[in-house]
C-alpha positions in Angstrom: -18.9 -35.2 -40.4 -17.5 -33.9 -43.2 -15.1 -31.0 -42.5 -16.9 -27.8 -43.6 -15.2 -24.5 -44.1 -17.4 -22.3 -42.3 -17.9 -24.5 -39.1 -15.0 -23.7 -36.4 -14.0 -25.7 -33.6 -13.8 -24.0 -30.6 -13.4 -24.6 -26.8 -16.2 -23.6 -24.7 -13.7 -21.3 -22.5 -12.7 -19.6 -25.8 -16.3 -19.0 -26.8 -17.4 -17.9 -23.3 -14.6 -15.5 -23.0 -15.0 -14.2 -26.3 -18.6 -13.6 -26.3 -18.8 -12.2 -22.7 -15.9 -10.0 -23.3 -17.7 -8.4 -26.5 -21.1 -8.1 -24.5 -19.5 -6.4 -21.4 -17.9 -3.8 -23.8 -20.8 -3.3 -25.2 -23.0 -2.7 -21.8 -20.1 -0.7 -20.7 -20.0 1.8 -23.5 -23.5 1.4 -24.8 -25.8 1.2 -22.0 -24.8 1.8 -18.4 -22.2 4.4 -18.2 -22.5 7.8 -19.4 -20.0 9.8 -21.6 -17.6 12.4 -20.0 -18.6 14.8 -22.5 -22.3 15.2 -22.4 -22.9 13.3 -19.2 -25.5 11.3 -21.1 -26.0 7.3 -21.4 -27.0 6.3 -24.7 -30.6 6.0 -23.9 -30.9 9.4 -22.6 -29.0 10.8 -25.3 -31.1 9.0 -27.8 -34.7 10.3 -26.1 -33.4 13.9 -26.2 -32.2 13.6 -29.9 -35.3 11.9 -31.1 -37.5 14.5 -29.4 -35.5 17.4 -30.8 -35.7 15.9 -34.4 -39.6 15.2 -33.8 -39.7 19.1 -33.0 -41.2 18.2 -29.3 -39.1 21.2 -27.7 -39.8 23.5 -24.9 -41.4 26.5 -26.9 -43.9 23.8 -28.4 -46.8 22.0 -26.9 -46.8 18.5 -24.8 -46.7 15.5 -26.8 -47.8 12.0 -25.7 -44.8 10.1 -24.0 -45.9 7.0 -25.8 -45.1 8.7 -29.2 -41.8 9.7 -28.1 -40.9 6.1 -26.6 -42.1 4.4 -29.9 -40.2 6.9 -31.9 -36.5 6.1 -29.8 -37.3 2.4 -30.0 -38.3 2.3 -33.7 -35.3 4.6 -34.8 -32.4 4.5 -32.3 -32.7 2.1 -29.1 -33.9 -1.4 -29.9 -34.8 -2.2 -26.4 -38.1 -2.8 -24.2 -40.2 0.2 -23.8 -40.4 0.2 -20.2 -36.6 0.7 -20.2 -36.7 3.9 -22.3 -40.0 4.9 -20.5 -38.2 4.9 -17.1 -35.3 6.6 -18.4 -37.6 9.4 -19.9 -39.2 9.7 -16.6 -36.1 10.1 -14.7 -34.9 12.9 -16.8 -38.1 14.6 -15.8 -38.0 13.9 -11.7 -36.6 17.1 -10.4 -35.5 15.3 -7.1 -33.3 13.2 -9.2 -32.0 15.7 -11.5 -30.5 18.9 -10.7 -31.5 20.4 -13.8 -34.4 18.4 -15.3 -34.0 17.8 -19.3 -37.7 16.7 -19.9 -40.9 18.5 -18.8 -43.7 16.1 -18.0 -47.3 16.7 -17.7 -49.2 13.9 -15.5 -47.9 11.7 -12.9 -44.3 11.1 -13.2 -43.5 9.3 -10.0 -42.8 10.6 -6.6 -40.0 10.6 -3.7 -42.2 8.0 -2.0 -41.0 5.7 -4.8 -44.4 5.6 -6.6 -44.4 4.4 -9.9 -45.4 6.9 -12.6 -48.6 6.7 -14.9 -48.3 4.8 -17.9 -46.8 6.3 -20.7 -50.0 6.5 -22.8 -51.1 8.9 -20.0 -48.1 11.1 -19.6 -47.2 14.0 -21.9 -43.8 15.3 -22.4 -41.5 17.8 -24.1 -37.8 19.0 -23.6 -37.3 21.2 -20.9 -35.3 24.9 -22.2 -32.2 23.6 -20.8 -31.9 20.8 -22.9 -32.0 23.1 -25.9 -28.2 23.9 -24.7 -27.1 20.4 -24.8 -28.9 19.7 -28.4 -27.6 23.4 -29.7 -26.0 23.8 -32.9 -26.3 19.7 -33.5 -27.2 20.6 -37.1 -24.3 22.5 -37.6 -21.8 19.2 -38.3 -20.4 20.0 -34.7 -20.6 16.1 -33.6 -20.1 12.6 -35.3 -23.3 10.7 -36.5 -23.3 6.8 -36.8 -25.9 4.8 -38.7 -28.6 3.8 -36.4 -29.3 -0.4 -35.6 -30.9 -0.7 -38.8 -28.7 1.5 -41.0 -32.1 3.5 -41.8 -31.1 6.7 -40.3 -28.3 8.5 -38.5 -27.9 9.4 -34.6 -25.4 11.4 -33.1 -22.4 9.7 -30.8 -22.5 12.7 -28.7 -24.5 15.9 -27.9 -22.9 19.4 -28.3 -23.6 20.1 -24.8 -23.5 23.7 -23.9 -22.9 23.1 -20.4 -20.9 20.1 -18.4 -24.0 18.1 -18.1 -22.2 15.4 -16.3 -21.3 17.3 -13.0 -24.5 19.0 -13.2 -26.9 16.1 -13.3 -24.6 13.5 -12.2 -25.0 9.8 -12.9 -25.7 6.4 -11.4 -25.4 2.8 -13.0 -24.1 -0.5 -13.0 -22.7 -2.2 -16.0 -20.7 -5.3 -16.2 -17.5 -4.9 -13.7 -18.0 -1.2 -13.2 -20.5 1.0 -11.3 -20.8 4.6 -11.4 -22.1 7.3 -8.6 -21.4 10.8 -9.7 -23.7 13.2 -7.7 -25.5 16.2 -8.7 -23.6 19.9 -8.9 -24.9 23.8 -9.1 -24.8 24.8 -12.5 -23.7 28.2 -11.5 -20.5 26.7 -9.7 -19.8 24.3 -12.3 -19.7 26.9 -15.2 -17.6 29.2 -12.9 -15.2 26.7 -12.4 -15.1 25.9 -16.1 -14.6 29.3 -17.2 -11.7 29.7 -14.6 -9.9 26.6 -16.1 -10.4 28.1 -19.8 -7.9 30.9 -18.4 -6.0 29.1 -16.0 -5.6 25.6 -17.6 -2.7 24.7 -14.9 -5.3 25.4 -12.0 -5.3 22.6 -9.1 -8.0 21.0 -7.4 -8.2 23.5 -4.5 -8.2 26.6 -6.4 -11.5 24.6 -8.5 -13.0 23.7 -5.1 -13.5 27.6 -4.6 -16.0 27.6 -6.8 -17.2 24.0 -6.7 -17.9 23.6 -3.0 -19.3 20.3 -3.2 -22.2 18.5 -4.6 -25.7 20.2 -4.8 -28.4 17.9 -4.3 -31.9 18.8 -5.7 -33.1 17.4 -2.6 -31.3 20.0 -0.6 -30.1 18.6 2.7 -26.5 18.9 4.8 -23.3 17.3 3.6 -20.5 16.9 6.2 -17.1 15.7 5.5 -14.8 18.2 3.5 -12.0 15.6 3.3 -14.4 13.0 1.8 -15.4 15.8 -0.9 -11.6 16.3 -1.6 -10.6 13.0 -1.7 -13.4 12.3 -4.5 -12.5 15.4 -6.5 -8.8 14.4 -6.5 -9.5 10.4 -7.1 -12.9 9.9 -8.2 -13.8 8.2 -5.0 -14.6 9.4 -1.5 -17.2 9.1 1.2 -19.6 12.0 2.7 -22.5 12.3 4.9 -25.7 13.5 3.8 -28.2 14.5 6.4 -31.8 15.7 6.5 -32.7 19.2 7.5 -34.4 19.3 10.6 -35.8 21.7 13.3 -36.9 21.0 16.7 -40.3 23.0 16.8 -42.0 23.8 20.5 -45.4 23.0 20.7 -48.2 23.9 23.4 -47.9 22.2 26.8 -44.5 21.9 27.0 -44.2 19.1 23.9 -41.8 19.5 20.9 -41.6 18.3 17.5 -38.8 17.3 14.8 -39.7 18.8 11.7 -37.9 17.3 8.5 -37.8 19.9 5.4 -35.2 18.2 3.6 -34.3 14.4 3.1 -30.9 12.9 1.7 -30.5 12.5 -1.9 -32.4 9.2 -3.3 -33.8 8.5 -0.2 -37.5 7.0 -0.3 -39.5 9.3 1.7 -42.3 7.1 2.2 -39.7 4.3 3.2 -38.2 6.8 5.6 -41.3 7.4 7.5 -42.7 3.9 7.8 -39.1 3.2 9.3 -39.0 6.0 11.7 -42.7 5.0 12.8 -41.6 1.3 13.3 -38.9 2.8 15.7 -41.9 4.2 17.6 -43.8 0.8 17.4 -41.3 -1.4 18.4 -40.2 1.1 21.5 -36.8 0.9 20.3 -36.9 4.5 22.0 -39.3 6.0 24.3 -40.7 9.4 23.5 -41.9 9.6 20.0 -45.9 10.2 20.1 -46.5 9.9 16.3 -44.8 10.4 13.0 -46.6 12.0 10.2 -45.8 13.2 6.5 -47.1 16.6 5.9 -45.8 16.9 2.4 -48.0 19.2 0.2 -47.6 21.4 -2.5 -45.8 23.8 -0.7 -42.9 21.4 -0.2 -41.4 18.4 1.9 -42.4 18.4 5.5 -42.2 15.1 8.0 -43.1 15.8 11.6 -42.2 13.9 14.3 -44.1 14.6 17.6 -42.7 14.1 20.7 -44.3 12.8 24.1 -44.0 15.7 27.1 -40.4 16.2 28.5 -38.3 14.1 26.6 -34.8 14.7 25.2 -35.7 15.9 21.5 -31.9 16.1 20.7 -31.2 12.4 21.8 -34.1 11.1 19.8 -33.0 12.9 16.7 -29.6 11.7 16.9 -30.8 8.1 17.6 -33.0 8.5 14.2 -30.1 10.1 12.3 -27.8 7.2 13.3 -30.5 4.3 12.7 -32.6 5.7 9.9 -32.1 6.8 6.4 -32.9 10.4 8.0 -28.7 10.7 7.5 -26.9 8.4 4.9 -23.4 7.8 3.6 -23.0 9.1 -0.2 -20.0 7.3 -2.1 -18.7 9.0 -5.0 -17.6 6.5 -7.3 -17.1 8.7 -10.5 -16.7 6.6 -13.6 -17.5 7.7 -16.7 -16.4 6.9 -20.6 -13.5 8.8 -21.8 -12.3 8.0 -25.0 -14.3 4.9 -25.6 -13.1 3.7 -22.0 -14.7 3.4 -18.7 -11.9 5.7 -16.6 -12.2 6.6 -12.9 -12.4 10.5 -13.3 -11.6 13.4 -10.6 -13.2 16.8 -10.9 -10.1 18.5 -13.0 -10.4 15.5 -15.3 -14.0 16.2 -16.0 -13.8 19.6 -16.8 -10.8 19.4 -18.7 -12.5 16.5 -20.9 -15.6 18.8 -21.0 -13.5 21.8 -22.4 -11.7 19.7 -24.8 -15.3 18.9 -26.2 -16.4 22.3 -26.0 -13.5 23.6 -28.1 -14.1 20.8 -30.8 -17.8 21.7 -31.1 -16.9 25.3 -31.3 -14.1 24.8 -33.7 -16.5 22.4 -35.9 -19.4 25.1 -35.8 -17.1 27.7 -36.6 -15.6 25.5 -39.8 -19.2 25.0 -40.8 -20.4 28.8 -40.2 -17.3 29.7 -42.3 -18.0 27.4 -45.1 -21.8 28.7 -45.3 -20.2 32.3 -45.2 -18.2 31.7 -47.7 -20.5 30.2 -49.9 -22.9 33.0 -49.3 -20.0 35.8 -50.2 -19.7 34.1 -53.4 -23.2 34.2 -54.4 -23.6 37.9 -53.2 -20.6 38.8 -55.0 -22.1 37.3 -58.3 -25.5 38.8 -57.7 -24.0 42.4 -57.1 -22.2 41.8 -60.2 -25.4 40.6 -62.2 -27.2 43.6 -61.2 -24.7 45.9 -62.1 -25.0 44.2 -65.9 -28.8 43.1 -65.8 -29.7 43.5 -68.9 -27.1 42.0 -70.4 -27.4 38.9 -68.4 -31.1 38.6 -69.2 -30.3 38.9 -72.8 -28.0 36.1 -72.6 -30.2 33.8 -70.5 -33.0 34.4 -72.9 -31.0 33.4 -75.9 -30.1 30.2 -74.1 -31.8 26.9 -74.6 -32.2 25.7 -71.3 -31.1 26.1 -67.6 -27.8 24.1 -68.1 -27.1 26.2 -71.4 -27.8 29.6 -69.8 -25.6 28.7 -67.0 -22.9 27.8 -69.4 -23.4 31.0 -71.2 -23.3 33.4 -68.5 -20.1 31.9 -67.0 -18.2 32.4 -70.4 -19.6 35.6 -71.3 -19.3 37.3 -67.9 -16.9 35.2 -65.8 -19.6 34.0 -63.1 -18.5 31.0 -61.2 -20.9 27.7 -61.4 -22.1 28.8 -57.8 -22.8 32.2 -58.8 -24.5 31.2 -62.1 -26.5 28.7 -60.2 -27.9 31.3 -57.8 -28.7 33.7 -60.9 -30.5 31.4 -63.2 -32.3 30.3 -60.0 -33.6 33.8 -59.2 -37.3 34.3 -59.4 -38.6 37.1 -61.5 -40.4 39.0 -58.9 -37.1 38.9 -56.8 -35.7 41.7 -59.3 -38.3 43.9 -58.0 -36.6 44.6 -54.8 -33.1 43.7 -55.4 -31.5 46.5 -54.1 -27.7 46.6 -54.7 -27.3 48.7 -51.5 -28.9 45.7 -49.4 -26.4 43.2 -51.1 -23.8 45.6 -50.4 -24.6 45.6 -46.9 -24.9 41.8 -46.5 -21.6 41.4 -48.7 -20.1 43.6 -45.7 -21.4 41.9 -42.6 -20.0 38.7 -44.6 -16.8 39.7 -44.7 -16.6 40.3 -41.1 -17.8 37.3 -40.0 -15.7 35.5 -42.2 -13.1 37.8 -40.5 -14.3 36.6 -37.0 -14.4 32.8 -38.0 -10.9 32.8 -39.0 -9.8 34.5 -36.0 -11.8 32.2 -33.7 -9.9 29.3 -35.6 -6.6 30.6 -35.3 -6.3 32.6 -32.0 -6.9 30.3 -29.0 -7.6 33.4 -27.0 -10.5 34.2 -29.1 -11.7 30.6 -28.9 -11.5 31.0 -25.0 -13.6 34.1 -25.3 -16.3 32.2 -27.4 -16.3 29.5 -25.2 -16.5 31.6 -21.7 -19.2 33.7 -23.5 -21.4 31.1 -24.1 -20.7 29.3 -20.8 -21.8 32.5 -19.1 -24.8 32.8 -21.4 -26.2 29.4 -20.0 -25.2 30.4 -16.3 -27.3 33.9 -16.7 -30.2 31.8 -17.9 -30.4 28.7 -15.9 -28.1 29.2 -12.8 -30.1 28.6 -9.4 -29.0 29.2 -5.9 -27.3 26.3 -4.1 -29.8 24.0 -2.0 -27.4 21.8 -0.3 -25.7 23.0 2.8 -22.0 21.8 3.3 -20.1 21.3 6.5 -16.5 20.8 6.9 -16.6 18.2 9.8 -18.6 14.8 10.3 -20.6 15.0 13.7 -20.0 11.9 15.6 -23.4 10.6 16.4 -23.5 9.3 19.8 -26.8 8.0 21.2 -27.2 8.6 24.9 -28.6 5.4 26.8 -31.3 7.3 28.6 -32.8 7.9 25.1 -32.9 4.5 24.1 -34.0 3.0 27.3 -37.1 4.2 29.4 -35.3 4.8 33.5 -37.3 2.2 35.5 -36.3 1.2 39.2 -36.0 -2.7 39.4 -34.5 -5.1 41.4 -31.6 -7.6 39.9 -30.6 -10.6 41.3 -28.0 -13.2 40.5 -27.6 -16.7 42.2 -24.4 -18.9 42.9 -25.2 -21.3 40.3 -25.6 -18.6 37.6 -29.2 -17.4 37.3 -30.0 -13.7 36.5 -33.2 -12.1 36.4 -34.6 -8.7 37.2 -37.9 -7.9 38.8 -39.9 -5.0 39.0 -40.6 -3.4 42.1 -44.3 -4.3 42.0 -43.6 -8.0 41.9 -40.8 -7.7 44.3 -42.9 -6.1 46.9 -45.7 -8.3 46.3 -43.6 -11.4 47.1 -42.1 -11.8 50.5 -38.0 -11.9 50.2 -37.2 -15.4 50.9 -39.9 -16.5 48.4 -37.3 -15.8 45.4 -37.4 -18.7 42.8 -34.1 -20.7 43.5 -32.8 -24.3 42.4 -32.5 -26.7 45.3 -29.0 -26.1 46.9 -28.7 -22.6 45.0 -28.6 -19.0 46.9 -28.3 -15.6 46.1 -25.0 -13.8 45.8 -26.2 -10.6 44.4 -29.7 -8.8 45.2 -29.7 -5.1 44.7 -32.3 -2.2 43.5 -30.9 -0.7 40.4 -32.2 1.2 37.6 -32.6 -0.1 33.7 -29.8 2.5 32.8 -27.2 0.8 35.1 -24.9 -1.9 34.6 -24.0 -5.7 36.0 -20.4 -7.0 36.0 -20.2 -10.5 36.7 -16.6 -12.0 37.6 -15.8 -15.6 37.3 -13.5 -17.8 39.3 -11.9 -18.1 35.8 -10.7 -14.6 35.5 -13.5 -13.6 33.1 -15.9 -10.9 33.0 -19.7 -11.4 32.1 -21.3 -7.9 31.5 -25.3 -7.1 31.1 -27.0 -3.6 30.7 -29.8 -3.8 33.3 -32.3 -3.0 30.7 -31.1 -6.3 29.0 -31.7 -8.7 31.7 -34.8 -10.6 31.3 -37.9 -9.0 33.1 -39.3 -11.8 35.3 -41.5 -12.1 38.6 -39.5 -12.6 41.9 -40.9 -16.3 42.0 -39.2 -17.0 38.7 -35.8 -19.0 38.8 -34.2 -16.4 36.1 -32.5 -17.1 33.1 -29.0 -19.0 33.3 -26.1 -17.4 31.9 -24.8 -20.2 29.8 -28.0 -19.6 27.5 -26.2 -16.7 26.0 -22.6 -16.8 27.1 -20.2 -19.8 26.8 -19.1 -20.9 30.2 -16.4 -23.6 31.1 -17.6 -26.8 32.9 -16.0 -25.9 36.3 -16.5 -21.9 35.9 -18.8 -20.0 38.1 -19.8 -16.6 39.1 -17.7 -15.5 42.0 -18.8 -12.0 42.4 -21.3 -9.6 41.3 -21.3 -5.5 41.1 -23.9 -3.1 40.1 -22.2 0.0 38.2 -24.0 3.5 37.6 -21.0 4.1 34.9 -17.5 3.0 34.0 -15.5 5.7 35.2 -12.1 5.5 36.7 -13.0 6.7 40.1 -14.3 3.0 40.8 -11.4 0.3 40.9 -11.7 -3.3 41.3 -9.1 -5.5 43.0 -8.8 -9.1 42.0 -6.7 -12.0 43.7 -5.8 -15.6 42.8 -5.1 -18.4 44.9 -1.7 -18.7 43.2 -0.7 -15.6 44.7 -1.4 -12.9 42.1 -3.1 -9.6 42.8 -4.1 -6.3 40.5 -6.1 -3.3 40.4 -7.9 -2.3 37.5 -10.0 0.9 36.9 -13.6 0.5 36.1 -13.5 1.9 32.8 -11.0 -1.0 31.7 -14.0 -3.2 31.8 -16.2 -1.2 29.3 -18.3 -4.0 27.2 -17.2 -5.3 23.9 -19.3 -5.5 20.8 -20.0 -9.3 21.6 -20.8 -8.6 25.1 -24.2 -10.5 24.6 -22.4 -14.1 23.4 -18.7 -13.6 25.0 -17.3 -12.9 28.2 -14.2 -10.5 28.3 -10.8 -11.3 30.2 -10.8 -9.6 33.8 -7.7 -10.9 34.8 -5.1 -13.2 32.8 -4.4 -16.3 34.8 -0.8 -17.7 34.2 -1.7 -21.4 34.6 -4.6 -23.6 34.1 -5.2 -24.5 37.7 -5.1 -21.0 38.9 -8.5 -19.7 40.1 -9.9 -16.1 41.1 -10.4 -16.1 44.9 -12.0 -12.4 45.5 -12.9 -9.3 43.6 -13.0 -6.5 45.9 -14.6 -2.9 44.4 -12.9 0.1 45.8 -12.2 3.7 45.5 -8.6 4.3 44.2 -8.4 7.9 46.0 -8.7 6.5 49.5 -5.7 5.0 51.3 -6.1 1.3 52.2 -4.4 -1.7 53.2 -4.9 -5.3 51.9 -4.9 -8.3 54.1 -4.3 -11.7 52.3 -4.4 -15.2 54.0 -3.2 -18.3 53.1 -4.1 -22.2 53.3 -1.2 -22.7 55.8 -2.3 -19.8 58.0 0.0 -17.0 56.8 -1.3 -13.7 57.1 0.1 -10.7 55.1 -0.9 -6.8 55.3 0.3 -4.2 53.1 -0.5 -1.0 51.2 -2.9 -1.1 48.2 -0.8 1.4 46.7 2.0 -1.3 46.3 -0.5 -3.1 43.6 0.0 -1.3 40.3 -3.1 0.0 38.4 -3.2 -2.0 35.1 -5.6 -3.1 32.1 -8.1 -5.6 32.1 -5.8 -8.3 30.3 -2.9 -7.8 32.6 -2.1 -10.7 34.8 -1.1 -8.5 37.9 2.0 -8.8 40.2 2.9 -11.1 42.9 0.6 -10.8 46.0 2.3 -13.1 48.4 5.3 -15.3 48.8 3.9 -18.8 49.2 5.4 -22.0 50.0 5.2 -24.8 47.7 2.4 -26.7 49.1 0.7 -23.3 50.3 -2.0 -21.2 48.3 -3.8 -18.1 49.0 -7.5 -18.5 50.7 -8.8 -15.0 50.7 -8.4 -11.4 51.3 -10.0 -8.3 52.4 -9.4 -4.5 51.8 -9.6 -2.0 54.8 -9.4 2.0 55.1 -6.1 2.7 57.1 -8.4 5.6 58.8 -10.8 3.4 60.3 -10.8 2.5 64.2 -11.0 -1.1 63.6 -11.1 -3.7 60.7 -12.4 -7.0 61.6 -12.1 -10.3 59.7 -13.4 -13.7 60.6 -11.2 -16.8 60.0 -12.9 -20.4 59.3 -10.9 -23.4 59.6 -11.3 -26.7 58.1 -11.6 -28.3 61.6 -14.5 -25.8 62.3 -13.2 -23.2 64.6 -13.8 -19.5 63.9 -11.9 -16.8 65.1 -12.4 -13.0 64.9 -9.3 -10.6 64.1 -8.9 -7.0 63.9 -6.5 -6.3 61.4 -5.5 -3.0 62.8 -3.5 -4.8 65.1 -1.7 -6.9 62.5 2.0 -5.4 61.6 2.2 -4.1 58.3 4.7 -5.7 56.0 5.4 -5.1 52.1 3.8 -6.9 48.6 5.2 -10.4 48.0 6.4 -11.2 51.5 5.4 -14.4 53.2 3.6 -12.6 56.2 3.2 -13.5 59.5 1.4 -16.8 61.4 -2.4 -16.1 62.0 -2.8 -19.8 63.8 -0.8 -21.4 66.3 0.8 -24.7 64.5 0.0 -27.7 66.2 2.2 -30.7 65.9 -0.8 -33.1 65.1 -3.8 -32.5 63.0 -3.1 -28.7 62.6 -5.8 -26.1 61.6 -5.8 -25.1 58.2 -7.4 -22.0 56.9 -10.8 -22.5 55.0 -12.2 -18.8 54.4 -11.9 -15.5 55.6 -14.7 -13.0 55.8 -14.8 -9.4 56.0 -17.4 -8.4 58.6 -16.6 -4.6 59.0 -19.9 -3.5 57.7 -21.7 -6.6 58.5 -21.0 -7.4 62.2 -24.6 -7.9 62.8 -25.7 -9.9 60.1 -26.3 -13.6 59.8 -23.8 -16.1 58.1 -24.1 -19.5 57.1 -21.5 -22.2 56.7 -22.4 -24.9 54.6 -20.4 -28.1 55.1 -19.5 -31.3 52.5 -22.4 -33.4 54.5 -25.1 -30.4 53.3 -25.1 -29.3 56.9 -25.9 -25.3 57.7 -24.6 -23.7 60.7 -25.3 -20.2 61.1 -23.6 -17.5 63.3 -23.4 -13.6 63.9 -19.9 -12.2 64.1 -21.0 -9.6 66.5 -21.3 -12.5 69.1 -17.4 -13.0 68.9 -14.8 -11.4 70.7 -11.6 -10.4 69.5 -8.8 -12.9 69.7 -4.9 -12.6 69.2 -3.0 -13.8 66.6 -1.7 -17.2 67.9 -5.1 -18.3 68.9 -6.7 -21.0 66.7 -10.2 -19.5 67.7 -13.5 -21.4 69.1 -15.4 -24.5 67.6 -18.5 -23.7 65.9 -19.0 -27.2 64.2 -17.8 -30.7 64.6 -15.9 -31.8 61.5 -16.5 -35.6 62.1 -20.5 -35.3 62.4 -21.1 -32.0 60.8 -18.3 -32.4 58.1 -15.8 -29.9 56.6 -16.7 -26.2 55.8 -17.2 -25.6 51.9 -18.5 -22.1 51.8 -19.7 -19.4 53.8 -22.6 -17.1 52.5 -24.2 -13.8 54.1 -27.9 -14.5 54.4 -29.5 -10.8 55.0 -28.6 -9.6 51.4 -29.7 -6.0 51.4 -32.9 -5.8 49.4 -34.4 -2.4 48.5 -35.8 -0.1 51.1 -39.2 -1.2 51.8 -39.9 2.2 53.4 -39.4 4.0 50.2 -41.1 1.6 48.0 -44.4 1.8 50.0 
């Protein structure tokens, strides 16, 4: 292919980089971000300018919106008609704009997100306050540029009689930048601007004495003064905006929550729908009905509550979980000197004042020029009237207008401007051309010219003009503040009682890890022994609880599985239950060891955990409060130092009682010491040494007892099948980490080794069942055994040759619910 001069060879990277760079610059400067001076995006400025040019102003009638849209597209904004109309509609929506710039007749949308009527149906005109943005535009106050097809001119910025960027805010997304500037109160903004005229060095705290914070057209309550300060300082910050609500009393002891103001830019219909979904999905109990009662008198949403429910609690839940309360993020980006800039409050007002000063300067120069021009003419007319006959005679003797001008300039010394005015004077004007009126006008012009010179040369005079004009705008248009500002952000804590209806239920957990809750009705209808169990499985926990309580399950690997009762699957008593491994990852040899029901996580309860390798610790219940991921993960209850160590027992205790602990080891050593020797530590701690073990020894189990109780009985079971009852009160007290005293007589041949220890202080009359490795079950009642001395090996309860070795002991008659109370 021949080399042609007009064809360039460029890489795709160069082309893409260059073109996208240009496009981004266009989007940033010419579409999505507002100008810091007049607070308008190009499409908004073009709409206002086009309407003003067309005489579609507040003092005249309404005009079809379609006409304006066509005008804007045809002359200034070559984009889609829907984008222009949407921008026009937004300027008219008094729930989006603090001061609406356009008045519209017809459906201009709603807070429910309804679309406006088509532009052929609606009519619009500029609002009175728009006149302040456009005032003096004809006096060369702003630069004009050619439009897209060079057929007319459009302003680069509007004169802006007040700081519109702060008053109406802005929201937009461009390439690489987004902006979110909230609306503010006109009166407050003008007060701060006027103050800055006199005190240009004023810092933010001083300006914030005038501008307290955003003032949304939808009212509401702002929380978080620190967030406002940060945003005003840096351009970025976060505040909470919540609805204005009131709890009203109804007849019959009922209440309702009435909402009269909602956060800025929240879709009311979506909010009502979300709150009704909370009621339908029974996320909380107590909501009877959600109604939108908004009418011509204003916004009103009513949440009617059922009898005797916690209205405050329900309101807190709704604030937290719906758009009844939102987070508003300031991101104050505006075009300043053709560049997108993150701006603070002072920078915005300062930039506006520079613009306003420029506008007043240019307007004054324009007025001065016009006044000088008129003064020259008036002086010429005064002179001409004094020699009128001579002037007329000279003009009559001239050939044409040009000649007449030349003649009177030569004859009487008029300037060209004066001569033009004289020869253009119509004859009828001579009838009332009163010299005194002209002299009066000349005097007036002299004063004006002097005033204009003063404004242009004296900065304090310029300041006076700016302040007066701003105060005039404030006087005419300022309205009271709508949004209330509160210094602190209120932390929303939803009480569980609100979320979960309180019901009585029976919770059961089995040895193999099946868990369920059963209604009292289902439990009462089935005999207790008809519980759904897998073969060989048995219950380790059955308790009547309420849905507001908590279940803690400790595993032999030192982990804790937490379940709030209301989240446990509700099943029939005859059903097996849900296996924990369906939601929580368990290791292959991990099993639930002990289960506890808790009403609350308080430091008035504590747990003692002991391991087979001889470690022990105490942790207060409040150390085990659930983590966020409790549904799918277990948490640490005790840190095991080796992979082979296992938790043997977990005992719930009251830390305020004086208690002793008794531990027994495999080789038959027993150790008693005060529980206060065991420090209270956090959940992730490993604990301290519980017992000094020989190399081949290990802890088998332990029991706690009050030192004030008369007796503390335990049962020892040996591997050879003997059982022995001991009173620990008679056992010597030693100290922690000692080896302890022997609790069995050591035989030279086939010595007894401890298989388990059971605390029978409160269950002396219950039946216990020993399970052996040959699947045999042997039952016994502790009450029937006498207390043995320390050196006794107990009495045989099974034959290890025929029955097998004991594997575990379980208590048969677990305490169920109080059947008396149930019936």
